[in-house]
N, CA, C and O atoms as a DFTB+ gen file, in Angstrom:
512 C
 N C O
     1  1     273.599     120.625      51.485
     2  2     272.906     121.890      51.402
     3  2     272.746     122.279      49.943
     4  3     273.347     121.688      49.045
     5  1     271.940     123.264      49.744
     6  2     271.729     123.832      48.418
     7  2     272.224     125.267      48.479
     8  3     271.923     125.983      49.434
     9  1     272.978     125.697      47.476
    10  2     273.478     127.068      47.459
    11  2     272.350     128.056      47.193
    12  3     271.266     127.678      46.749
    13  1     272.625     129.327      47.471
    14  2     271.633     130.375      47.227
    15  2     271.223     130.375      45.753
    16  3     272.009     130.033      44.870
    17  1     269.995     130.762      45.520
    18  2     269.421     130.701      44.169
    19  2     269.997     131.724      43.204
    20  3     269.689     131.679      42.013
    21  1     270.824     132.647      43.683
    22  2     271.414     133.636      42.780
    23  2     272.870     133.307      42.429
    24  3     273.558     134.134      41.831
    25  1     273.340     132.122      42.789
    26  2     274.688     131.705      42.396
    27  2     274.601     130.869      41.121
    28  3     273.795     129.944      41.021
    29  1     275.437     131.211      40.161
    30  2     275.475     130.479      38.901
    31  2     276.232     129.170      39.066
    32  3     275.796     128.129      38.574
    33  1     277.360     129.222      39.754
    34  2     278.152     128.030      40.046
    35  2     278.952     128.275      41.311
    36  3     279.089     129.411      41.766
    37  1     279.471     127.211      41.865
    38  2     280.392     127.277      42.997
    39  2     281.507     126.278      42.717
    40  3     281.262     125.193      42.190
    41  1     282.727     126.649      43.072
    42  2     283.880     125.773      42.841
    43  2     284.799     125.834      44.052
    44  3     284.838     126.830      44.773
    45  1     285.531     124.756      44.258
    46  2     286.520     124.697      45.341
    47  2     287.824     124.163      44.769
    48  3     287.851     123.143      44.081
    49  1     288.891     124.867      45.066
    50  2     290.233     124.428      44.699
    51  2     290.916     124.019      45.995
    52  3     291.079     124.829      46.908
    53  1     291.313     122.747      46.065
    54  2     291.890     122.206      47.294
    55  2     293.399     122.388      47.336
    56  3     294.091     122.240      46.329
    57  1     293.897     122.716      48.540
    58  2     295.336     122.884      48.787
    59  2     295.750     121.981      49.948
    60  3     296.242     122.464      50.968
    61  1     295.559     120.718      49.801
    62  2     295.891     119.780      50.867
    63  2     297.402     119.712      51.034
    64  3     298.136     119.590      50.053
    65  1     297.863     119.791      52.273
    66  2     299.303     119.741      52.544
    67  2     299.784     118.294      52.594
    68  3     298.993     117.370      52.786
    69  1     301.070     118.115      52.421
    70  2     301.642     116.766      52.414
    71  2     301.621     116.117      53.802
    72  3     301.730     114.896      53.911
    73  1     301.483     116.918      54.859
    74  2     301.451     116.358      56.220
    75  2     300.033     116.033      56.691
    76  3     299.853     115.478      57.775
    77  1     299.040     116.373      55.894
    78  2     297.642     116.113      56.254
    79  2     297.326     114.637      56.031
    80  3     297.287     114.171      54.892
    81  1     297.102     113.911      57.107
    82  2     296.817     112.467      57.044
    83  2     295.355     112.139      57.348
    84  3     294.998     110.968      57.478
    85  1     294.519     113.150      57.461
    86  2     293.109     112.939      57.803
    87  2     292.385     112.215      56.671
    88  3     292.770     112.293      55.504
    89  1     291.337     111.517      57.051
    90  2     290.473     110.848      56.083
    91  2     289.274     111.755      55.815
    92  3     288.823     112.463      56.715
    93  1     288.754     111.743      54.587
    94  2     287.562     112.510      54.251
    95  2     287.885     113.941      53.873
    96  3     289.024     114.270      53.540
    97  1     286.861     114.792      53.931
    98  2     287.028     116.198      53.621
    99  2     286.765     116.558      52.170
   100  3     286.891     117.723      51.793
   101  1     286.404     115.584      51.353
   102  2     286.100     115.868      49.954
   103  2     284.710     116.451      49.812
   104  3     284.070     116.801      50.803
   105  1     284.248     116.553      48.590
   106  2     282.923     117.089      48.319
   107  2     281.987     115.952      47.936
   108  3     282.216     115.250      46.952
   109  1     280.927     115.778      48.729
   110  2     279.902     114.779      48.432
   111  2     278.848     115.403      47.528
   112  3     278.360     116.501      47.795
   113  1     278.502     114.699      46.460
   114  2     277.431     115.119      45.562
   115  2     276.254     114.175      45.783
   116  3     276.422     112.955      45.782
   117  1     275.075     114.736      45.971
   118  2     273.902     113.948      46.339
   119  2     272.803     114.028      45.288
   120  3     272.740     114.968      44.496
   121  1     271.941     113.018      45.304
   122  2     270.669     113.075      44.583
   123  2     269.573     112.820      45.613
   124  3     269.784     112.087      46.579
   125  1     268.404     113.426      45.406
   126  2     267.302     113.205      46.351
   127  2     266.862     111.741      46.359
   128  3     266.849     111.074      45.325
   129  1     266.508     111.266      47.534
   130  2     265.967     109.909      47.656
   131  2     264.486     109.949      48.027
   132  3     263.870     108.911      48.270
   133  1     263.923     111.156      48.069
   134  2     262.501     111.357      48.349
   135  2     261.933     112.269      47.260
   136  3     262.685     112.999      46.614
   137  1     260.613     112.236      47.051
   138  2     260.030     113.067      45.996
   139  2     260.242     114.574      46.197
   140  3     260.469     115.300      45.230
   141  1     260.169     115.045      47.448
   142  2     260.349     116.473      47.733
   143  2     261.271     116.632      48.933
   144  3     261.031     116.057      49.995
   145  1     262.322     117.414      48.754
   146  2     263.273     117.660      49.838
   147  2     262.681     118.631      50.849
   148  3     261.939     119.544      50.487
   149  1     263.017     118.425      52.122
   150  2     262.633     119.330      53.196
   151  2     263.867     120.110      53.602
   152  3     264.856     119.523      54.042
   153  1     263.822     121.424      53.459
   154  2     264.981     122.250      53.755
   155  2     264.924     122.793      55.169
   156  3     263.861     123.166      55.666
   157  1     266.077     122.830      55.806
   158  2     266.210     123.431      57.123
   159  2     266.869     124.791      56.999
   160  3     266.903     125.372      55.914
   161  1     267.396     125.303      58.113
   162  2     268.079     126.596      58.061
   163  2     269.233     126.573      57.062
   164  3     269.931     125.569      56.920
   165  1     269.416     127.688      56.382
   166  2     270.491     127.863      55.397
   167  2     270.452     126.803      54.296
   168  3     271.493     126.370      53.804
   169  1     269.255     126.396      53.919
   170  2     269.037     125.447      52.819
   171  2     269.700     124.092      53.049
   172  3     270.108     123.429      52.096
   173  1     269.807     123.680      54.309
   174  2     270.349     122.352      54.613
   175  2     269.283     121.304      54.331
   176  3     268.086     121.590      54.366
   177  1     269.735     120.091      54.050
   178  2     268.845     118.984      53.723
   179  2     269.176     117.816      54.654
   180  3     270.349     117.477      54.816
   181  1     268.171     117.198      55.267
   182  2     268.456     116.029      56.105
   183  2     269.137     114.922      55.295
   184  3     268.723     114.630      54.173
   185  1     270.154     114.322      55.849
   186  2     270.931     113.291      55.146
   187  2     270.052     112.093      54.765
   188  3     270.366     111.371      53.818
   189  1     268.970     111.884      55.487
   190  2     268.063     110.768      55.179
   191  2     267.311     110.995      53.866
   192  3     266.748     110.050      53.314
   193  1     267.292     112.226      53.359
   194  2     266.531     112.543      52.160
   195  2     267.378     112.533      50.889
   196  3     266.868     112.798      49.801
   197  1     268.673     112.227      51.026
   198  2     269.566     112.211      49.863
   199  2     270.444     110.974      49.918
   200  3     270.584     110.323      50.953
   201  1     271.029     110.673      48.767
   202  2     272.024     109.602      48.747
   203  2     273.234     110.097      47.971
   204  3     273.102     110.821      46.984
   205  1     274.410     109.697      48.428
   206  2     275.659     110.125      47.806
   207  2     275.859     109.374      46.498
   208  3     275.787     108.146      46.461
   209  1     276.110     110.121      45.420
   210  2     276.378     109.491      44.124
   211  2     277.845     109.616      43.733
   212  3     278.343     108.848      42.910
   213  1     278.538     110.590      44.328
   214  2     279.949     110.787      43.992
   215  2     280.603     111.570      45.117
   216  3     279.995     112.478      45.683
   217  1     281.836     111.222      45.439
   218  2     282.646     112.015      46.362
   219  2     283.920     112.411      45.637
   220  3     284.699     111.559      45.209
   221  1     284.119     113.711      45.505
   222  2     285.355     114.223      44.915
   223  2     286.356     114.319      46.061
   224  3     286.138     115.087      46.998
   225  1     287.456     113.551      46.009
   226  2     288.380     113.516      47.144
   227  2     289.064     114.857      47.401
   228  3     289.292     115.646      46.484
   229  1     289.383     115.089      48.670
   230  2     290.147     116.264      49.077
   231  2     291.615     115.969      48.793
   232  3     292.301     115.341      49.600
   233  1     292.085     116.427      47.643
   234  2     293.472     116.227      47.202
   235  2     294.073     117.556      46.780
   236  3     293.364     118.440      46.300
   237  1     295.375     117.695      46.957
   238  2     296.060     118.910      46.546
   239  2     295.869     119.147      45.048
   240  3     295.905     118.212      44.248
   241  1     295.667     120.411      44.687
   242  2     295.506     120.838      43.292
   243  2     294.296     120.216      42.600
   244  3     294.318     120.006      41.388
   245  1     293.259     119.926      43.348
   246  2     292.020     119.413      42.769
   247  2     291.003     120.538      42.749
   248  3     290.777     121.215      43.753
   249  1     290.392     120.725      41.582
   250  2     289.338     121.723      41.436
   251  2     288.033     120.992      41.165
   252  3     287.961     120.147      40.272
   253  1     287.006     121.317      41.931
   254  2     285.687     120.751      41.697
   255  2     284.713     121.913      41.547
   256  3     284.718     122.846      42.349
   257  1     283.879     121.848      40.510
   258  2     282.901     122.904      40.252
   259  2     281.515     122.286      40.136
   260  3     281.349     121.195      39.592
   261  1     280.522     123.002      40.658
   262  2     279.141     122.530      40.646
   263  2     278.278     123.623      40.037
   264  3     278.269     124.755      40.523
   265  1     277.555     123.291      38.979
   266  2     276.573     124.202      38.405
   267  2     275.391     124.250      39.367
   268  3     274.879     123.205      39.769
   269  1     274.965     125.417      39.729
   270  2     273.913     125.558      40.733
   271  2     272.536     125.388      40.103
   272  3     272.142     126.157      39.227
   273  1     271.821     124.383      40.557
   274  2     270.451     124.112      40.127
   275  2     269.633     123.756      41.362
   276  3     270.205     123.565      42.435
   277  1     268.311     123.663      41.241
   278  2     267.497     123.284      42.406
   279  2     267.786     121.874      42.923
   280  3     267.345     121.521      44.016
   281  1     268.514     121.069      42.159
   282  2     268.819     119.695      42.587
   283  2     270.311     119.484      42.857
   284  3     270.750     118.347      43.028
   285  1     271.083     120.552      42.896
   286  2     272.538     120.450      43.085
   287  2     272.895     120.420      44.575
   288  3     273.609     121.292      45.070
   289  1     272.397     119.420      45.268
   290  2     272.649     119.287      46.706
   291  2     274.038     118.680      46.892
   292  3     274.382     117.682      46.259
   293  1     274.821     119.291      47.761
   294  2     276.202     118.851      47.977
   295  2     276.621     119.196      49.406
   296  3     275.936     119.944      50.104
   297  1     277.752     118.640      49.826
   298  2     278.257     118.923      51.171
   299  2     279.662     118.382      51.335
   300  3     280.130     117.572      50.535
   301  1     280.325     118.840      52.381
   302  2     281.683     118.392      52.681
   303  2     281.601     117.043      53.396
   304  3     280.862     116.888      54.368
   305  1     282.371     116.070      52.899
   306  2     282.424     114.753      53.541
   307  2     283.090     114.896      54.905
   308  3     284.044     115.662      55.043
   309  1     282.614     114.183      55.901
   310  2     283.215     114.284      57.239
   311  2     284.706     113.948      57.216
   312  3     285.147     113.066      56.479
   313  1     285.475     114.670      58.043
   314  2     286.918     114.396      58.188
   315  2     287.136     113.677      59.501
   316  3     286.532     114.012      60.519
   317  1     288.008     112.685      59.464
   318  2     288.354     111.934      60.673
   319  2     289.851     112.058      60.918
   320  3     290.649     112.084      59.981
   321  1     290.214     112.135      62.182
   322  2     291.619     112.186      62.603
   323  2     292.342     113.402      62.038
   324  3     293.525     113.320      61.710
   325  1     291.648     114.524      61.923
   326  2     292.248     115.733      61.340
   327  2     293.126     116.447      62.365
   328  3     292.684     116.752      63.473
   329  1     294.363     116.706      61.982
   330  2     295.276     117.512      62.795
   331  2     295.673     118.779      62.045
   332  3     296.268     119.684      62.630
   333  1     295.351     118.850      60.763
   334  2     295.654     119.997      59.912
   335  2     294.349     120.627      59.439
   336  3     293.340     119.933      59.309
   337  1     294.355     121.935      59.181
   338  2     293.153     122.566      58.612
   339  2     292.880     122.064      57.194
   340  3     293.777     121.562      56.517
   341  1     291.658     122.204      56.768
   342  2     291.268     121.868      55.398
   343  2     291.393     123.148      54.582
   344  3     290.576     124.060      54.717
   345  1     292.420     123.214      53.733
   346  2     292.684     124.412      52.947
   347  2     291.991     124.327      51.590
   348  3     292.135     123.345      50.863
   349  1     291.230     125.384      51.263
   350  2     290.599     125.443      49.952
   351  2     290.294     126.892      49.606
   352  3     290.182     127.751      50.480
   353  1     290.165     127.135      48.328
   354  2     289.754     128.438      47.820
   355  2     288.383     128.243      47.197
   356  3     288.227     127.440      46.276
   357  1     287.388     128.971      47.692
   358  2     286.038     128.873      47.149
   359  2     285.845     129.962      46.109
   360  3     286.191     131.121      46.340
   361  1     285.295     129.588      44.973
   362  2     285.070     130.495      43.855
   363  2     283.603     130.357      43.457
   364  3     283.095     129.244      43.317
   365  1     282.926     131.485      43.275
   366  2     281.535     131.398      42.825
   367  2     281.171     132.637      42.024
   368  3     281.819     133.678      42.125
   369  1     280.130     132.500      41.234
   370  2     279.581     133.618      40.475
   371  2     278.198     133.915      41.035
   372  3     277.281     133.098      40.943
   373  1     278.070     135.097      41.617
   374  2     276.787     135.506      42.182
   375  2     276.154     136.528      41.249
   376  3     276.806     137.482      40.825
   377  1     274.887     136.324      40.936
   378  2     274.161     137.203      40.023
   379  2     273.262     138.159      40.800
   380  3     272.991     137.948      41.982
   381  1     272.808     139.203      40.132
   382  2     271.930     140.172      40.787
   383  2     270.477     139.689      40.843
   384  3     269.645     140.309      41.504
   385  1     270.171     138.598      40.161
   386  2     268.807     138.052      40.194
   387  2     268.890     136.546      40.462
   388  3     269.949     135.933      40.324
   389  1     267.777     135.980      40.838
   390  2     267.758     134.547      41.106
   391  2     267.621     133.765      39.805
   392  3     266.990     134.223      38.852
   393  1     268.215     132.592      39.782
   394  2     268.167     131.724      38.606
   395  2     266.992     130.768      38.661
   396  3     266.476     130.349      37.624
   397  1     266.573     130.425      39.855
   398  2     265.492     129.465      40.052
   399  2     264.895     129.696      41.426
   400  3     265.446     130.429      42.247
   401  1     263.780     129.069      41.654
   402  2     263.155     129.100      42.966
   403  2     263.101     127.672      43.487
   404  3     262.296     126.863      43.027
   405  1     263.947     127.375      44.430
   406  2     263.923     126.048      45.046
   407  2     262.775     125.995      46.045
   408  3     262.399     127.012      46.628
   409  1     262.240     124.839      46.231
   410  2     261.188     124.647      47.219
   411  2     261.869     124.572      48.580
   412  3     262.145     123.486      49.089
   413  1     262.136     125.727      49.158
   414  2     262.891     125.778      50.410
   415  2     261.974     125.876      51.624
   416  3     262.327     126.479      52.637
   417  1     260.813     125.287      51.509
   418  2     259.959     125.232      52.690
   419  2     260.690     124.464      53.770
   420  3     261.278     123.414      53.514
   421  1     260.649     124.989      54.961
   422  2     261.409     124.375      56.044
   423  2     260.640     123.236      56.691
   424  3     259.438     123.078      56.476
   425  1     261.344     122.454      57.478
   426  2     260.752     121.298      58.139
   427  2     259.739     121.752      59.189
   428  3     259.798     122.893      59.647
   429  1     258.814     120.877      59.575
   430  2     257.821     121.235      60.596
   431  2     258.464     121.656      61.924
   432  3     257.936     122.537      62.603
   433  1     259.563     121.061      62.297
   434  2     260.229     121.412      63.556
   435  2     260.752     122.838      63.496
   436  3     260.552     123.615      64.430
   437  1     261.421     123.186      62.403
   438  2     261.954     124.544      62.246
   439  2     260.813     125.549      62.224
   440  3     260.909     126.607      62.846
   441  1     259.743     125.233      61.521
   442  2     258.590     126.140      61.483
   443  2     258.013     126.342      62.878
   444  3     257.650     127.461      63.239
   445  1     257.924     125.274      63.669
   446  2     257.386     125.381      65.030
   447  2     258.267     126.263      65.908
   448  3     257.758     127.076      66.678
   449  1     259.575     126.108      65.797
   450  2     260.494     126.931      66.591
   451  2     260.377     128.393      66.181
   452  3     260.327     129.275      67.038
   453  1     260.333     128.656      64.883
   454  2     260.192     130.035      64.408
   455  2     258.881     130.655      64.901
   456  3     258.852     131.815      65.312
   457  1     257.809     129.879      64.857
   458  2     256.514     130.369      65.317
   459  2     256.556     130.707      66.806
   460  3     256.031     131.735      67.234
   461  1     257.181     129.836      67.582
   462  2     257.293     130.066      69.029
   463  2     258.109     131.330      69.307
   464  3     257.741     132.126      70.170
   465  1     259.213     131.520      68.582
   466  2     260.044     132.714      68.763
   467  2     259.274     133.977      68.398
   468  3     259.402     135.006      69.061
   469  1     258.480     133.891      67.345
   470  2     257.682     135.043      66.913
   471  2     256.707     135.451      68.011
   472  3     256.548     136.637      68.300
   473  1     256.046     134.451      68.630
   474  2     255.115     134.754      69.723
   475  2     255.847     135.334      70.927
   476  3     255.341     136.240      71.590
   477  1     257.049     134.807      71.210
   478  2     257.822     135.315      72.345
   479  2     258.221     136.773      72.119
   480  3     258.236     137.568      73.058
   481  1     258.546     137.124      70.866
   482  2     258.921     138.505      70.564
   483  2     257.768     139.462      70.832
   484  3     257.983     140.596      71.261
   485  1     256.537     139.004      70.580
   486  2     255.369     139.847      70.830
   487  2     255.267     140.208      72.304
   488  3     254.890     141.329      72.646
   489  1     255.602     139.264      73.179
   490  2     255.471     139.490      74.618
   491  2     256.716     140.116      75.234
   492  3     256.602     140.951      76.131
   493  1     257.906     139.726      74.768
   494  2     259.140     140.149      75.433
   495  2     259.975     141.129      74.629
   496  3     260.990     141.611      75.131
   497  1     259.589     141.439      73.407
   498  2     260.397     142.314      72.567
   499  2     261.443     141.487      71.822
   500  3     261.421     140.257      71.876
   501  1     262.350     142.157      71.134
   502  2     263.370     141.433      70.348
   503  2     264.238     140.535      71.223
   504  3     264.629     140.906      72.330
   505  1     264.527     139.355      70.704
   506  2     265.390     138.399      71.401
   507  2     266.770     138.529      70.793
   508  3     266.946     138.353      69.588
   509  1     267.744     138.835      71.626
   510  2     269.106     139.005      71.087
   511  2     270.044     137.992      71.673
   512  3     271.228     137.981      71.339
């Protein structure tokens, strides 16, 4: 996903416990593998449109920080065999204005669903 355009940076400080034996859970850093990314809800990006260039492991006392830019796509690596929660402290700087405008046009499927819901609201009122 891509963070909101008004965040300057985002950081995570991991507090992995000694009894946590799960695999994964680190932070994946991606680069686009297509000329233009297609964003879904909440600025998500299809995994087929990016490739992982680095994974910061989920380790105790590890701090990872990401400067927020239109190309700073990142996500949590999948966890396998997890019996313990993934403990972390998220830190970010949110500004009162946007830093950039990402091309967050949504995918054709999302647009079609939104359009259908809009038409349904005209006939049935608000959908809750």
